[in-house]
GUVEX-485497 format. One record per residue: x, y, z of N, C-alpha, C in turn; residue in one letter; residue number from 1. Coordinates in Angstrom, 1 decimal, padded with zeros to 4 digits. Example, Ala and Ser with C-alpha at 12.3 -4.5 7.8 and 13.67 -1.06 7.14 Angstrom:
<pts>
[pt [013.2; -005.7; 007.8]; [012.3; -004.5; 007.8]; [013.2; -003.3; 007.8]; "A"; 1]
[pt [012.8; -002.2; 007.1]; [013.7; -001.1; 007.1]; [012.9; 000.0; 007.9]; "S"; 2]
</pts>
This chain:
<pts>
[pt [000.9; -001.2; -000.1]; [-000.1; -000.1; 000.1]; [000.8; 001.3; -000.4]; "X"; 1]
[pt [001.9; 001.2; 001.1]; [003.1; 002.3; 001.0]; [003.7; 002.5; -000.5]; "X"; 2]
[pt [004.0; 001.3; -001.1]; [004.1; 001.7; -002.6]; [003.5; 002.1; -003.5]; "X"; 3]
[pt [002.1; 002.1; -003.5]; [001.5; 002.5; -004.3]; [001.0; 004.0; -004.0]; "X"; 4]
[pt [001.1; 004.5; -002.7]; [001.0; 005.9; -002.4]; [002.2; 006.5; -002.8]; "X"; 5]
[pt [003.2; 006.1; -002.6]; [004.8; 006.6; -002.9]; [004.6; 006.9; -004.8]; "X"; 6]
[pt [004.2; 005.8; -005.5]; [004.2; 005.9; -007.1]; [003.2; 007.0; -007.3]; "X"; 7]
[pt [002.1; 007.1; -006.5]; [000.9; 008.1; -006.9]; [001.6; 009.1; -006.8]; "X"; 8]
[pt [002.2; 009.8; -005.7]; [002.9; 010.8; -005.3]; [003.6; 011.2; -006.1]; "X"; 9]
[pt [004.6; 010.5; -006.7]; [005.8; 010.8; -007.6]; [005.1; 011.3; -009.2]; "X"; 10]
[pt [004.2; 010.6; -009.4]; [003.4; 010.9; -010.6]; [003.0; 011.9; -010.7]; "X"; 11]
[pt [002.1; 012.1; -009.5]; [001.4; 013.5; -009.3]; [002.3; 014.6; -009.2]; "X"; 12]
[pt [003.6; 014.6; -008.7]; [004.5; 015.6; -008.7]; [004.9; 015.9; -010.0]; "X"; 13]
[pt [005.1; 014.8; -010.8]; [005.8; 015.0; -012.1]; [004.4; 015.5; -013.1]; "X"; 14]
[pt [003.3; 015.3; -012.8]; [002.5; 015.9; -013.6]; [002.2; 017.5; -013.4]; "X"; 15]
[pt [002.1; 017.6; -012.0]; [002.1; 019.0; -011.4]; [003.5; 019.9; -011.9]; "X"; 16]
[pt [004.4; 019.3; -012.1]; [005.7; 020.1; -012.2]; [005.8; 020.1; -013.7]; "X"; 17]
[pt [005.1; 019.3; -014.3]; [005.1; 019.5; -015.9]; [004.3; 020.4; -016.6]; "X"; 18]
[pt [003.2; 020.3; -015.7]; [002.2; 021.7; -016.2]; [002.6; 022.9; -015.9]; "X"; 19]
[pt [003.2; 023.2; -014.5]; [003.4; 024.4; -014.4]; [004.9; 025.1; -015.6]; "X"; 20]
[pt [005.4; 023.7; -015.6]; [006.7; 024.1; -016.7]; [006.3; 024.6; -018.2]; "X"; 21]
[pt [005.1; 023.9; -018.4]; [004.4; 024.0; -019.8]; [004.2; 025.1; -019.9]; "X"; 22]
[pt [003.6; 025.7; -019.0]; [002.5; 027.1; -018.8]; [003.9; 027.9; -019.0]; "X"; 23]
[pt [004.7; 028.0; -018.5]; [006.1; 029.1; -018.6]; [006.5; 029.0; -020.0]; "X"; 24]
[pt [006.5; 027.7; -020.8]; [007.5; 027.5; -021.6]; [006.5; 028.1; -023.1]; "X"; 25]
[pt [005.4; 028.7; -023.0]; [004.8; 029.9; -024.1]; [005.5; 030.4; -024.7]; "X"; 26]
[pt [005.4; 030.8; -026.0]; [006.2; 031.9; -026.1]; [005.2; 033.2; -026.7]; "X"; 27]
[pt [004.0; 033.1; -027.0]; [003.0; 034.2; -027.1]; [001.5; 033.2; -026.7]; "X"; 28]
[pt [000.8; 033.9; -025.7]; [-000.3; 033.4; -025.5]; [-000.1; 032.0; -025.0]; "X"; 29]
[pt [-000.8; 031.0; -025.5]; [-000.6; 029.7; -025.2]; [-000.2; 028.6; -026.5]; "X"; 30]
[pt [000.9; 029.0; -027.0]; [001.2; 028.6; -028.5]; [002.7; 029.1; -028.1]; "X"; 31]
[pt [003.8; 028.3; -028.8]; [005.0; 027.8; -028.9]; [005.3; 028.2; -030.7]; "X"; 32]
[pt [007.3; 028.7; -030.8]; [007.5; 028.9; -032.0]; [007.4; 027.6; -032.4]; "X"; 33]
[pt [006.8; 027.2; -034.3]; [006.8; 025.9; -034.9]; [005.8; 025.2; -035.0]; "X"; 34]
[pt [004.9; 025.9; -033.6]; [003.4; 024.8; -033.8]; [002.9; 024.9; -035.4]; "X"; 35]
[pt [002.1; 024.3; -035.8]; [001.5; 024.3; -037.1]; [000.3; 025.2; -036.8]; "X"; 36]
[pt [-000.6; 025.0; -037.9]; [-001.8; 026.3; -038.1]; [-002.9; 025.4; -037.0]; "X"; 37]
[pt [-003.2; 024.2; -037.3]; [-003.9; 023.3; -036.6]; [-003.7; 023.6; -035.3]; "X"; 38]
[pt [-002.4; 023.5; -034.7]; [-001.9; 023.3; -033.3]; [-002.4; 024.7; -032.7]; "X"; 39]
[pt [-002.3; 025.8; -033.3]; [-002.4; 027.0; -032.8]; [-004.1; 027.4; -032.8]; "X"; 40]
[pt [-004.8; 026.9; -034.0]; [-006.4; 027.1; -034.1]; [-006.9; 026.2; -032.5]; "X"; 41]
[pt [-006.3; 025.1; -032.2]; [-006.6; 024.3; -031.3]; [-006.2; 025.0; -029.6]; "X"; 42]
[pt [-005.2; 025.8; -029.8]; [-004.6; 026.4; -028.4]; [-005.4; 027.8; -028.5]; "X"; 43]
[pt [-005.9; 028.3; -029.4]; [-006.6; 029.4; -029.4]; [-007.9; 029.5; -029.2]; "X"; 44]
[pt [-008.4; 029.8; -028.0]; [-010.2; 029.7; -027.7]; [-011.1; 030.6; -028.2]; "X"; 45]
[pt [-010.4; 032.0; -029.2]; [-011.2; 032.8; -029.7]; [-011.6; 032.5; -031.1]; "X"; 46]
[pt [-012.5; 032.8; -031.7]; [-013.0; 032.7; -033.2]; [-012.1; 033.4; -034.0]; "X"; 47]
[pt [-011.6; 032.5; -034.9]; [-010.9; 033.1; -036.1]; [-011.8; 033.9; -036.9]; "X"; 48]
[pt [-011.4; 035.2; -037.3]; [-011.9; 036.2; -038.1]; [-011.5; 036.5; -039.1]; "X"; 49]
[pt [-009.9; 036.0; -039.6]; [-009.1; 036.2; -040.7]; [-008.3; 035.4; -041.1]; "X"; 50]
[pt [-008.5; 034.4; -041.9]; [-007.8; 033.3; -042.2]; [-006.8; 033.5; -043.7]; "X"; 51]
[pt [-005.6; 033.2; -043.9]; [-005.3; 033.3; -045.1]; [-004.1; 032.0; -045.4]; "X"; 52]
[pt [-003.4; 031.9; -046.4]; [-002.5; 030.7; -046.2]; [-001.7; 030.6; -044.7]; "X"; 53]
[pt [-000.9; 031.6; -044.9]; [-000.2; 031.8; -043.8]; [000.0; 032.5; -042.5]; "X"; 54]
[pt [-001.5; 033.2; -042.6]; [-002.1; 033.8; -041.4]; [-003.1; 033.6; -040.9]; "X"; 55]
[pt [-003.5; 033.6; -039.4]; [-004.4; 033.4; -038.5]; [-004.9; 034.7; -038.0]; "X"; 56]
[pt [-006.0; 035.4; -037.9]; [-006.5; 036.4; -037.3]; [-007.3; 036.4; -036.3]; "X"; 57]
[pt [-007.5; 037.0; -035.2]; [-008.3; 036.7; -034.0]; [-008.7; 038.2; -033.4]; "X"; 58]
[pt [-009.9; 038.2; -032.9]; [-010.2; 040.0; -032.1]; [-010.4; 039.6; -030.6]; "X"; 59]
[pt [-009.6; 040.3; -029.9]; [-010.0; 039.9; -028.1]; [-009.6; 041.4; -027.7]; "X"; 60]
[pt [-009.4; 041.3; -026.2]; [-009.3; 042.7; -025.6]; [-008.3; 042.3; -024.6]; "X"; 61]
[pt [-007.0; 043.0; -024.6]; [-006.1; 042.9; -023.9]; [-005.9; 044.2; -023.3]; "X"; 62]
[pt [-005.8; 044.1; -021.7]; [-005.4; 045.3; -021.0]; [-006.6; 046.5; -021.4]; "X"; 63]
[pt [-007.5; 046.0; -021.4]; [-008.6; 047.2; -021.9]; [-009.0; 047.5; -023.0]; "X"; 64]
[pt [-008.0; 047.1; -023.7]; [-007.9; 047.5; -025.5]; [-008.5; 046.4; -026.4]; "X"; 65]
[pt [-009.3; 047.0; -027.1]; [-009.4; 046.1; -028.6]; [-008.2; 046.0; -029.6]; "X"; 66]
[pt [-007.7; 044.6; -029.5]; [-006.9; 044.2; -030.7]; [-007.3; 043.2; -031.5]; "X"; 67]
[pt [-006.4; 043.1; -032.4]; [-006.4; 041.8; -033.3]; [-005.1; 041.1; -032.9]; "X"; 68]
[pt [-005.5; 039.8; -033.0]; [-004.2; 039.0; -032.5]; [-004.1; 037.8; -033.7]; "X"; 69]
[pt [-002.6; 037.9; -034.3]; [-002.1; 037.8; -035.5]; [-001.0; 036.8; -035.4]; "X"; 70]
[pt [-001.4; 035.6; -036.3]; [-000.4; 034.5; -036.2]; [000.3; 034.2; -037.2]; "X"; 71]
[pt [001.6; 034.4; -037.7]; [002.4; 034.4; -038.9]; [002.8; 033.0; -039.1]; "X"; 72]
[pt [002.8; 032.1; -040.4]; [003.2; 030.9; -040.3]; [004.2; 031.0; -042.0]; "X"; 73]
[pt [005.4; 030.0; -041.4]; [005.9; 029.7; -042.7]; [006.2; 028.6; -042.7]; "X"; 74]
[pt [005.9; 027.6; -044.2]; [006.1; 026.4; -043.9]; [005.0; 025.8; -042.9]; "X"; 75]
[pt [004.0; 026.2; -042.7]; [003.2; 025.8; -041.5]; [003.6; 025.4; -040.0]; "X"; 76]
[pt [004.5; 026.6; -039.8]; [005.3; 026.7; -038.5]; [004.9; 028.4; -038.3]; "X"; 77]
[pt [004.8; 028.3; -036.9]; [004.6; 030.0; -036.3]; [006.1; 030.2; -036.2]; "X"; 78]
[pt [005.9; 031.4; -036.9]; [007.2; 032.1; -036.6]; [007.1; 033.5; -036.0]; "X"; 79]
[pt [006.0; 034.3; -036.4]; [005.9; 035.4; -035.6]; [004.5; 035.7; -035.3]; "X"; 80]
[pt [004.5; 036.2; -034.2]; [003.0; 037.1; -034.0]; [002.5; 038.5; -033.5]; "X"; 81]
[pt [001.5; 038.8; -033.2]; [001.3; 040.3; -033.1]; [-000.2; 040.7; -032.3]; "X"; 82]
[pt [000.1; 041.6; -031.7]; [-001.1; 042.5; -031.2]; [-001.3; 043.6; -032.0]; "X"; 83]
[pt [-002.2; 044.2; -032.5]; [-002.6; 045.2; -033.6]; [-003.6; 046.1; -032.9]; "X"; 84]
[pt [-003.5; 047.2; -032.4]; [-004.4; 047.7; -031.7]; [-005.6; 048.2; -032.8]; "X"; 85]
[pt [-007.0; 047.7; -032.3]; [-008.1; 048.0; -033.4]; [-008.6; 049.3; -032.8]; "X"; 86]
[pt [-008.2; 050.0; -032.3]; [-009.2; 051.2; -031.4]; [-008.5; 052.3; -032.6]; "X"; 87]
[pt [-009.5; 053.2; -032.7]; [-009.1; 054.7; -033.3]; [-009.4; 055.7; -032.3]; "X"; 88]
[pt [-009.0; 056.7; -032.4]; [-008.8; 057.9; -031.5]; [-009.2; 059.2; -032.2]; "X"; 89]
[pt [-010.0; 060.0; -031.6]; [-009.9; 061.4; -032.3]; [-009.0; 062.2; -031.9]; "X"; 90]
[pt [-008.3; 061.8; -030.8]; [-006.9; 062.5; -030.1]; [-006.1; 061.5; -030.5]; "X"; 91]
[pt [-005.1; 061.9; -031.5]; [-004.2; 061.1; -031.9]; [-003.1; 060.8; -031.1]; "X"; 92]
[pt [-002.8; 062.0; -030.0]; [-002.1; 061.8; -028.4]; [-002.4; 060.6; -028.1]; "X"; 93]
[pt [-003.7; 060.2; -027.8]; [-004.4; 058.8; -027.0]; [-003.4; 057.9; -027.8]; "X"; 94]
[pt [-002.7; 057.7; -028.9]; [-002.3; 056.6; -028.9]; [-000.6; 056.3; -028.5]; "X"; 95]
[pt [-000.4; 057.7; -028.0]; [001.0; 057.3; -027.3]; [000.7; 057.0; -026.2]; "X"; 96]
[pt [-000.5; 057.0; -025.3]; [-001.1; 056.5; -024.1]; [-001.0; 054.9; -024.3]; "X"; 97]
[pt [-001.6; 054.4; -025.5]; [-001.8; 053.4; -025.8]; [-000.5; 052.6; -025.8]; "X"; 98]
[pt [000.6; 053.0; -026.1]; [001.5; 052.5; -026.6]; [002.7; 052.5; -025.2]; "X"; 99]
[pt [002.3; 053.5; -024.4]; [002.8; 053.7; -023.0]; [002.2; 052.0; -021.9]; "X"; 100]
[pt [000.9; 052.1; -022.2]; [000.2; 051.0; -021.7]; [000.7; 049.5; -021.6]; "X"; 101]
[pt [001.1; 049.4; -023.1]; [001.6; 048.1; -023.7]; [003.1; 048.0; -023.3]; "X"; 102]
[pt [003.7; 049.1; -023.2]; [005.0; 049.2; -022.9]; [005.0; 048.8; -021.1]; "X"; 103]
[pt [004.3; 049.3; -020.7]; [004.4; 048.8; -019.0]; [004.0; 047.5; -018.9]; "X"; 104]
[pt [002.9; 047.1; -019.5]; [002.9; 045.6; -019.3]; [003.8; 044.7; -019.7]; "X"; 105]
[pt [004.8; 044.8; -020.8]; [005.7; 044.2; -020.9]; [007.2; 044.4; -020.2]; "X"; 106]
[pt [007.1; 045.9; -019.4]; [008.0; 045.8; -018.7]; [008.0; 045.1; -016.9]; "X"; 107]
[pt [006.6; 044.9; -017.1]; [005.9; 043.8; -016.0]; [006.6; 042.6; -016.0]; "X"; 108]
[pt [006.4; 042.3; -017.2]; [006.6; 040.6; -017.8]; [008.0; 040.2; -017.7]; "X"; 109]
[pt [008.7; 041.4; -018.4]; [010.0; 040.8; -019.1]; [011.2; 041.7; -018.5]; "X"; 110]
[pt [010.8; 042.8; -017.8]; [011.6; 043.8; -017.1]; [012.3; 045.0; -018.1]; "X"; 111]
[pt [013.0; 046.0; -017.6]; [013.1; 047.4; -018.7]; [013.7; 046.5; -020.0]; "X"; 112]
[pt [013.1; 047.4; -020.9]; [013.2; 047.1; -022.5]; [015.0; 047.1; -022.6]; "X"; 113]
[pt [015.6; 046.3; -023.7]; [016.5; 046.5; -023.9]; [016.9; 047.5; -024.7]; "X"; 114]
[pt [015.8; 048.0; -025.8]; [015.9; 049.4; -026.2]; [014.7; 049.8; -026.0]; "X"; 115]
[pt [014.8; 051.7; -025.8]; [013.8; 052.2; -026.0]; [013.8; 053.5; -026.3]; "X"; 116]
[pt [013.2; 053.9; -027.6]; [013.7; 054.7; -028.5]; [012.7; 055.5; -029.0]; "X"; 117]
[pt [012.9; 056.6; -029.2]; [011.9; 057.9; -029.8]; [012.9; 058.2; -031.0]; "X"; 118]
[pt [012.0; 058.1; -032.3]; [012.6; 058.7; -033.6]; [012.1; 059.8; -034.2]; "X"; 119]
[pt [012.4; 061.1; -034.7]; [012.0; 061.9; -035.1]; [012.7; 062.1; -036.3]; "X"; 120]
[pt [012.0; 061.8; -037.5]; [012.3; 061.7; -039.0]; [012.2; 063.5; -039.5]; "X"; 121]
[pt [011.3; 063.9; -039.1]; [011.0; 065.4; -039.1]; [010.6; 066.0; -037.8]; "X"; 122]
[pt [011.3; 067.2; -037.4]; [011.0; 067.8; -036.1]; [010.1; 068.8; -036.3]; "X"; 123]
[pt [008.9; 068.9; -037.1]; [008.2; 070.3; -037.0]; [007.3; 070.5; -035.9]; "X"; 124]
[pt [006.9; 069.2; -035.5]; [006.2; 069.2; -034.2]; [006.8; 069.0; -032.8]; "X"; 125]
[pt [008.2; 069.0; -033.0]; [008.9; 068.1; -031.7]; [009.1; 069.2; -030.6]; "X"; 126]
[pt [008.6; 070.5; -030.8]; [008.5; 071.5; -029.4]; [006.9; 071.7; -029.2]; "X"; 127]
[pt [006.1; 070.5; -029.7]; [004.6; 070.9; -029.3]; [004.2; 069.6; -028.9]; "X"; 128]
[pt [004.1; 069.3; -027.8]; [003.6; 067.9; -027.4]; [002.1; 067.5; -027.9]; "X"; 129]
[pt [001.4; 068.5; -028.0]; [000.1; 068.4; -028.5]; [-000.2; 068.1; -029.5]; "X"; 130]
[pt [000.8; 067.8; -030.4]; [000.6; 067.7; -032.0]; [001.5; 066.6; -032.2]; "X"; 131]
[pt [001.9; 066.0; -031.0]; [003.2; 064.8; -031.2]; [002.3; 063.7; -032.0]; "X"; 132]
[pt [001.1; 063.2; -031.7]; [000.1; 062.1; -032.4]; [-000.4; 062.7; -034.0]; "X"; 133]
[pt [-000.3; 063.9; -034.1]; [-000.3; 064.0; -035.5]; [001.3; 064.0; -036.2]; "X"; 134]
[pt [002.2; 064.3; -035.6]; [003.5; 064.0; -035.8]; [003.5; 062.3; -036.5]; "X"; 135]
[pt [002.8; 061.5; -035.4]; [003.2; 060.1; -035.8]; [002.6; 059.6; -037.2]; "X"; 136]
[pt [001.3; 060.5; -036.9]; [000.2; 060.0; -038.5]; [001.0; 060.5; -039.6]; "X"; 137]
[pt [001.8; 061.4; -039.7]; [002.6; 061.8; -040.9]; [003.8; 061.0; -041.0]; "X"; 138]
[pt [004.4; 059.8; -039.7]; [005.2; 059.5; -040.2]; [006.6; 060.2; -039.8]; "X"; 139]
[pt [006.2; 061.3; -038.7]; [007.5; 062.1; -038.5]; [008.2; 061.7; -037.1]; "X"; 140]
[pt [007.2; 060.9; -036.3]; [007.6; 060.3; -035.1]; [007.4; 058.9; -034.9]; "X"; 141]
[pt [008.6; 058.1; -034.5]; [008.2; 056.7; -034.2]; [008.6; 056.8; -032.7]; "X"; 142]
[pt [007.7; 055.9; -032.0]; [008.3; 055.2; -030.7]; [008.5; 053.6; -031.1]; "X"; 143]
[pt [009.5; 053.3; -030.3]; [009.8; 051.8; -030.4]; [010.7; 051.5; -029.0]; "X"; 144]
[pt [010.2; 050.3; -028.5]; [010.9; 049.4; -027.3]; [011.1; 047.9; -027.8]; "X"; 145]
[pt [011.9; 047.6; -027.4]; [012.7; 046.1; -027.6]; [012.7; 045.2; -026.4]; "X"; 146]
[pt [012.5; 043.9; -026.2]; [013.0; 043.0; -025.2]; [013.4; 041.8; -025.9]; "X"; 147]
[pt [014.0; 040.9; -025.2]; [014.5; 039.6; -025.7]; [014.6; 038.6; -024.5]; "X"; 148]
[pt [013.9; 037.5; -025.1]; [013.8; 036.0; -024.3]; [015.0; 035.4; -024.8]; "X"; 149]
[pt [015.2; 034.1; -024.3]; [016.2; 033.2; -025.1]; [015.8; 033.1; -026.7]; "X"; 150]
[pt [014.4; 032.9; -026.6]; [014.1; 032.2; -028.1]; [013.3; 033.3; -028.6]; "X"; 151]
[pt [013.0; 034.7; -028.3]; [011.7; 035.3; -028.9]; [012.3; 037.0; -028.8]; "X"; 152]
[pt [012.0; 037.5; -029.8]; [012.3; 039.0; -029.6]; [010.8; 039.7; -030.0]; "X"; 153]
[pt [010.6; 040.5; -029.1]; [009.5; 041.2; -028.5]; [009.5; 042.8; -029.0]; "X"; 154]
[pt [008.8; 043.4; -030.0]; [008.9; 044.7; -030.5]; [007.5; 045.5; -030.0]; "X"; 155]
[pt [007.7; 046.9; -029.1]; [006.3; 047.4; -029.0]; [006.7; 048.6; -030.0]; "X"; 156]
[pt [006.0; 048.7; -030.9]; [006.1; 049.9; -031.6]; [005.0; 050.8; -032.2]; "X"; 157]
[pt [005.1; 052.2; -032.3]; [003.9; 053.3; -032.6]; [004.3; 053.9; -033.7]; "X"; 158]
[pt [003.5; 053.9; -035.0]; [004.3; 054.6; -036.0]; [002.9; 055.0; -036.7]; "X"; 159]
[pt [003.1; 056.0; -038.0]; [002.4; 056.0; -039.0]; [002.7; 056.5; -040.1]; "X"; 160]
[pt [001.7; 056.9; -041.1]; [002.1; 057.1; -042.3]; [000.7; 057.5; -043.2]; "X"; 161]
[pt [000.7; 058.9; -043.9]; [-000.4; 059.3; -044.4]; [-001.8; 059.3; -043.6]; "X"; 162]
[pt [-001.3; 059.7; -042.7]; [-002.4; 060.3; -041.1]; [-002.8; 058.8; -040.9]; "X"; 163]
[pt [-002.4; 057.7; -040.7]; [-002.9; 056.2; -040.3]; [-001.8; 056.0; -039.3]; "X"; 164]
[pt [-002.5; 055.5; -038.1]; [-001.2; 055.2; -037.2]; [-001.5; 053.8; -036.6]; "X"; 165]
[pt [-000.9; 053.3; -036.3]; [-000.4; 051.6; -036.0]; [000.4; 051.6; -034.8]; "X"; 166]
[pt [-000.3; 050.8; -033.7]; [-000.1; 050.6; -032.3]; [000.5; 049.0; -032.4]; "X"; 167]
[pt [001.5; 048.4; -032.4]; [001.7; 046.9; -032.7]; [003.0; 046.5; -031.4]; "X"; 168]
[pt [002.4; 045.4; -030.9]; [003.1; 044.5; -030.3]; [003.5; 043.3; -031.1]; "X"; 169]
[pt [004.8; 043.2; -031.3]; [005.1; 041.9; -032.1]; [006.0; 040.9; -031.5]; "X"; 170]
[pt [005.7; 039.5; -031.8]; [006.7; 038.7; -031.1]; [007.4; 037.7; -032.3]; "X"; 171]
[pt [008.3; 037.2; -032.1]; [009.2; 036.8; -033.5]; [010.3; 035.8; -032.8]; "X"; 172]
[pt [010.2; 034.5; -033.6]; [011.0; 033.5; -033.1]; [012.6; 033.7; -033.6]; "X"; 173]
[pt [013.4; 033.8; -032.6]; [014.7; 034.2; -033.1]; [015.4; 032.8; -034.0]; "X"; 174]
[pt [015.0; 031.6; -033.4]; [015.4; 030.2; -034.0]; [014.8; 030.0; -035.1]; "X"; 175]
[pt [013.8; 030.6; -035.8]; [012.8; 030.4; -037.0]; [013.3; 031.7; -038.0]; "X"; 176]
[pt [014.1; 032.4; -037.6]; [014.2; 033.7; -038.0]; [014.9; 033.4; -039.5]; "X"; 177]
[pt [015.8; 032.8; -039.5]; [016.1; 032.5; -040.9]; [015.5; 031.7; -042.2]; "X"; 178]
[pt [014.5; 030.9; -041.5]; [013.0; 030.4; -042.3]; [012.6; 031.3; -042.6]; "X"; 179]
[pt [012.2; 032.2; -042.2]; [011.1; 033.8; -042.3]; [011.8; 034.3; -043.3]; "X"; 180]
[pt [013.3; 034.5; -043.3]; [014.2; 035.5; -044.2]; [014.1; 034.7; -045.6]; "X"; 181]
[pt [014.3; 033.6; -045.6]; [014.4; 032.8; -046.9]; [013.2; 032.8; -047.6]; "X"; 182]
[pt [012.1; 032.9; -046.9]; [010.6; 032.8; -047.6]; [010.4; 034.2; -048.2]; "X"; 183]
[pt [010.8; 035.2; -047.3]; [010.7; 036.8; -047.8]; [011.6; 037.0; -048.8]; "X"; 184]
[pt [012.8; 036.1; -048.7]; [013.6; 036.4; -050.3]; [013.0; 035.9; -051.3]; "X"; 185]
[pt [012.3; 034.5; -051.2]; [011.9; 033.8; -052.4]; [010.8; 034.2; -053.1]; "X"; 186]
[pt [010.1; 035.0; -052.1]; [008.5; 035.8; -052.4]; [009.0; 037.1; -053.3]; "X"; 187]
[pt [010.1; 037.9; -052.7]; [010.5; 039.0; -053.3]; [011.3; 038.5; -054.8]; "X"; 188]
[pt [011.8; 037.5; -054.9]; [012.8; 037.0; -056.3]; [011.6; 036.4; -057.2]; "X"; 189]
[pt [010.4; 036.1; -056.9]; [009.4; 035.9; -057.8]; [008.8; 036.7; -058.2]; "X"; 190]
[pt [009.0; 038.0; -057.8]; [008.1; 039.3; -058.3]; [009.0; 040.0; -059.6]; "X"; 191]
[pt [010.4; 039.1; -059.7]; [010.9; 039.8; -061.0]; [011.0; 038.7; -062.0]; "X"; 192]
</pts>
């Protein structure tokens, strides 16, 4: 009887330990790099809102913000993911607030960013904070922060062009970067 209890405790401990470890092994939400489209679909509880050959899109809410969740695949392997802000604001400076909210949660999870930069391509509005949102929409100002884990690069970006603003948190596999680059090069060559 004691042997059965000991075996049970060992098996139960292994189960609990593997469950805890596997929860920490995810790269993005409940997915890991290299998963197939079918595996990602089964791990994501949301309904698919857009599906293409190498992309799955969902819509949800994170930290109180409406976002699209996008998964990118190369050769049926998950290589990149994104949260794309799906909200619009009448005051473009509110996008800076959104960017900073994403940055704060990333700092809580991953610590201080490896890079935390603001780029001015054109300093027309640099001295007038009330127009920084406009500067972003025109492509004059870009916010960027970056984190790295053992196998993932995380980029938080706020940028714009032609009065359209994008706020994106992107996760990409460091180990599958070469596969993604080869696929991009092949696609570019096919265009010529």
